[in-house]
SETORVEX-153967 format. One record per residue (C-alpha): x, y, z. Coordinates in steps of 0.001 Angstrom, whole numbers, padded with zeros to 6 digits, always signed. Layout:
N
XYZ...
END
This chain:
450
+000000+000000+000000+002865+002397+000760+004040+001990-002821+000591+002858-004200+000393+005928-001970+003754+007240-003150+002930+006559-006824-000385+008400-006472+001468+011284-004821+003960+011493-007665+001299+011256-010405-000995+013883-008892+001850+016245-008058+003221+015874-011575-000155+016531-013228-000912+019721-011293+002623+021102-011657+002757+020291-015357-000562+021970-016171+000314+025072-014166+003821+025544-015527+003166+024561-019143+000766+027485-019415+003641+029932-018889+004948+029051-022355+001425+029214-023810+000452+032639-022412+001584+034727-025421-000347+032395-027752-003458+032442-025537-003180+036242-025374-003105+036372-029167-006124+034048-029527-008271+035942-027009-006663+039403-027427-005573+039561-023776-003536+042396-022255-000360+041911-020212-002438+042044-017003-005036+039515-018156-002323+037118-019384-001096+036793-015830-004635+036230-014516-005011+033080-016638-002600+031496-014149-003324+033682-011143-007021+032813-010852-006028+029138-010669-003524+029842-007885-005988+032080-006040-008602+029314-005902-006060+026768-004632-004945+029184-001919-008531+029917-000825-009761+026322-000942-006838+024436+000617-007504+025194+004289-011269+024397+004271-010593+021296+002163-008076+020036+004738-010824+019919+007396-013396+018457+005024-010885+015749+004076-010089+014964+007711-013792+014586+008504-014992+012627+005483-011770+010752+004639-008660+011621+002637-009220+008850+000093-012871+009687-000572-012271+013406-001002-009200+012795-003167-011296+010782-005636-013832+013631-005781-010980+016090-006312-009600+014006-009173-012997+014061-010890-013258+017854-010457-009718+018201-011832-010728+016242-014950-013790+018465-015464-011714+021639-015073-009088+020404-017531-011665+019443-020160-013590+022724-019887-010325+024719-020039-009358+022962-023242-012815+023519-024739-012897+027263-023894-014153+029481-026710-013496+032838-025031-011660+034347-022058-014701+034206-019749-015131+030470-020251-011376+029979-019770-011354+031860-016462-014403+029924-015200-012783+026631-016221-009577+027595-014438-011708+028245-011334-013027+024666-011477-009555+023339-012240-008206+025159-009186-010725+023527-006837-009761+020057-008054-006071+020862-007783-006515+022157-004225-007923+018777-003184-004952+017038-004822-002411+019353-003182-003819+018872+000317-004752+015196+000270-001714+013742-001468+000747+015118+001076-001603+014361+003986-002034+010706+002928+001721+010254+002546+002375+011795+005949-000354+009691+007598+000668+006424+005954+004486+006546+005727+006490+005997+008987+008312+009072+010267+011751+007545+009678+011002+007340+005940+008743+010369+005643+011415+012746+004386+012271+010440+001506+008582+009919+000649+007981+013678+000729+011067+014058-001447+009664+011664-004056+006361+013538-004063+008119+016870-004489+010219+015217-007184+006911+014595-008978+006238+018321-008771+009609+019163-010250+009455+016497-012947+006160+018126-013916+007782+021540-013830+010764+020188-015769+008840+018602-018605+006164+021310-018744+008072+024018-020668+009472+021631-023270+006368+019490-023796+004155+022565-023473+006196+024398-026085+006002+021434-028457+002230+021164-027962+001651+024891-028478+003829+025119-031577+002717+021891-033295-000845+021368-031990-002599+023873-029718-002326+025358-026246-005537+023424-025500-003603+020140-025627-001783+021165-022424-004962+020497-020449-005630+017099-022020-002217+015478-021753-002310+014901-017966-005738+013239-017927-004404+009649-018298-002306+010168-015140-005362+011330-013208-007353+008315-014402-004491+006034-013323-004514+007690-009885-008237+006954-009537-007569+003327-010468-004758+002965-007898-006910+004584-005210-009609+001999-005895-007032-000693-005030-006531+000772-001539-009104-000329+001015-007837+001826+003860-009417+005197+004586-007720+007990+006524-010150+010048+008620-009205+011951+011771-012015+014389+012617-015042+012200+011838-017069+013425+014834-016133+017100+014508-018155+019762+012716-016809+022004+009957-016086+025604+010967-018193+027336+008296-017790+030889+009629-014031+030505+009884-013916+029094+006358-015817+032069+004959-013623+034563+006829-010489+032831+005578-011627+032705+001940-012782+036331+002027-009524+037578+003576-007339+035759+001035-009424+036944-001926-009388+040554-000755-005675+040524+000009-004537+038819-003173-006759+040732-005584-006139+044008-003781-002392+043428-004008-002484+043088-007815-004164+046516-008135-002387+048197-005227-001579+051160-007481-005256+052176-007349-007490+053425-004519-009730+050376-004735-006630+048162-004431-005601+049930-001221-009123+049661+000180-009443+045968-000667-006016+045188+000818-006892+047067+004013-010212+045207+004278-008353+041950+003659-006055+042625+006608-009031+043468+008848-010898+040297+007860-007716+038256+008412-007372+039682+011929-011024+038814+012600-010376+035310+011288-007409+034805+013616-009296+036075+016670-012333+033942+015823-010258+030802+015306-008435+031171+018617-011755+030942+020452-012900+027680+018861-012216+024130+019995-012346+022861+016420-011203+025734+014187-010834+025477+010430-007132+026232+010926-005121+025597+014078-003654+029069+014604-002055+027758+017807+000388+025746+015688+002207+028990+015003+003409+029000+018612+005909+026434+017325+008844+028524+016092+010080+025920+013616+006612+025539+012130+006156+029303+011875+009567+030214+010485+009498+027357+007961+006021+028295+006733+007024+031926+006314+010263+030882+004616+008249+028695+002231+005851+031547+001450+008648+034013+000803+010629+031535-001307+007712+030989-003692+006846+034688-003596+010395+035494-004647+010986+032827-007281+007760+031685-008965+007690+034768-011173+011093+033937-012710+009607+031470-015211+007177+034118-016475+009796+036847-016693+012143+034577-018661+009283+033337-020837+008354+036913-021791+012044+037723-022297+012619+034763-024632+009409+035010-026666+009032+038796-026883+012533+040289-026668+014529+037406-028206+011701+036366-030571+012159+032674-029772+009450+030126-030545+007404+028509-027742+009234+025234-028407+012726+026769-028122+011651+028756-025060+010397+025568-023433+013693+023782-024064+015663+026568-022362+013250+026861-019438+013818+023193-018581+017114+024005-016803+015830+025126-013380+013003+022618-012826+015207+019746-014071+017766+020506-011380+014976+020888-008807+013639+017455-009743+017081+015854-009447+017844+017483-006089+014485+017059-004327+014673+013323-003431+018323+013568-002329+017735+016630-000166+014651+014908+001273+016740+011872+002209+019456+014103+003694+016846+015915+005785+016122+012593+007554+019762+012421+008665+021025+015965+009199+019513+019271+010309+016955+020193+007612+017055+023883+008579+020694+024108+007532+019919+022469+004188+017042+024887+003625+019231+027899+004396+021977+026645+002066+019488+026152-000748+017973+029618-000436+021430+031183-000338+022133+029696-003768+018760+030905-005045+019551+034431-003803+022677+034579-005948+020735+033415-008998+018062+036059-008439+020731+038740-008066+022146+037900-011503+018706+038301-013089+018357+041814-011662+020483+042949-014632+018397+041152-017260+017960+043176-020475+017968+042720-024255+021811+042544-024244+022175+039925-021487+024058+036896-022898+022191+033610-022805+024944+031883-020806+024451+034374-017949+020735+033578-017848+021558+029847-017820+023953+030312-014876+021219+032101-012918+018761+029319-013773+021242+026647-012592+021678+028393-009226+017922+028775-008935+017255+025114-009733+019941+023631-007492+019162+025969-004612+015417+025488-004639+015796+021732-004999+017979+021710-001880+015546+023986-000006+012097+022556-000728+012153+018974+000596+013847+019792+003943+011531+022749+004452+008459+020553+003825+009837+017897+006161+010270+020499+008916+006659+021663+008604+005138+018176+008513+007439+016795+011197+006912+019619+013693+003233+018868+014424+001323+016076+016157-000202+013412+013923-003729+014749+014435-002642+018036+012828-001089+016419+009747-003921+017449+007408-003672+021028+008659+000103+021061+008182-000321+019608+004694-002875+022311+003895-000399+024847+005212+002216+023537+002775-000197+023877-000118-001555+027218+001030+001708+029038+001626+003047+027681-001668+000099+028808-003742-000345+032117-001916+003362+032741-002452+003076+031847-006140-000006+034001-006598+001557+036982-004833+004688+036446-006945+002746+036667-010185+000693+039428-008558+003917+041362-007940+004725+041247-011658+001126+042240-012456+001368+045164-010015+004674+046321-011471+003220+045974-014979+000412+048304-013847+002850+050884-012480+005382+050768-015331+003485+049645-018448-000201+050071-017718-002865+047637-018935-001624+047164-022516-001061+044456-025095+002660+043614-025246+004057+044956-028536+007627+046003-029571+007072+049620-028583+006505+048432-024989+009616+046227-024781+011793+048803-022900+009070+049013-020231+008862+045213-020151+012610+045092-019399+012251+047717-016676+009350+045818-015103+011366+042581-015082+014398+044211-013458+012349+045844-010680+010574+042542-009992+013890+040680-009720+015268+043227-007257+012302+042522-004970+012803+038774-005497+016444+038941-004419+015582+040819-001231+012873+038304-000325+015209+035341-000950+017688+036781+001540+014876+037123+004098+013999+033444+003509+017615+032484+004308+017394+034343+007624+014098+032670+008485+015592+029239+007800+018441+030018+010190+015954+031089+012857+014563+027578+012591+018013+026165+013408+018028+027938+016747+014559+026756+017702+014334+023691+019946+010543+023507+019756
END
């Protein structure tokens, strides 16, 4: 059964990562088909990430109550529906709605896969199992640009949504072979008020952040903070909250979650910046762009299982700090990205990014999952998914915000390329600063004995 669980984890992680990352290469083509601006291009991905971030925490409690296996099967079916509708989209409105559905299914996969692995695999082997699952993510990320580029150039961007469906069907089949069900909070009720407060706060904060250059953006962000404060106060009073805020009393848990958030906030945008750089400024095809973009995720995929195994034997906080230090150097190099930057310099930055993040991610996940009691595993797993997707969404939101300040809401054409370069450079400066903060947070975890 352990083997089935790990295989399901790898397949699901691969499918979600592939679909998400392959779209980066397809965005210019989708923008051309639906006449999307630079801002709306980013929202094709961002709405998907926003839904995952909003849904992950409530889904973790629903899964704990009704069973991880049962809810995972439902999530797989929703994922299939979202993928099919996305591929069938005839306009931008249908595409955004389909991405909404796709995001709900993916949120179930994100939460349940890691929770099942943590519940089923013994603690002495958990780091390695988590590493294999994260390897699935990075294999998906690795193959996504190349396969996505090939599909876009030779078939259609719609094929990106169809190609992962056999893996999802195989996951459903393997789940049917497992008789065991994992349910922790069967007798506990779902915190509906807390769920609504959480979803509302995340939506307000994330959408407000992307339009922070406007008055409505400032108002929405302020309201988001207020609702988040209300959510925290409300949750602290409940015996069975939707999210165990008290877990953040654990310094390792807190610092590692924040480090994870900041790491994705700082780095997720790199793929999109380089994709725009290659396809717009260098006039490369989607297929060639995809081949180049394989560098970072390939190294992440190779490093993840080894760093996961190492985190079972040596201090994972030190590994996480080392990894983010390497990422920081890579981000610093990309701060100087412009139309004259040699390709080899970009490749060097991508190598540092890939190696560093591969070293960071598995130990950091192991810290989070290993620092809580078994009854809080689903919550910790949701935390992993949530901070990752919120970080990714804010990362792409940062680029969207900078686009708004520097370029405005425009279609990307040659006359706007100098502003595109300026936007990319400013974004990378922020990314470098945040990576350094993530290093510090990882080192704080070293000093914690909790």
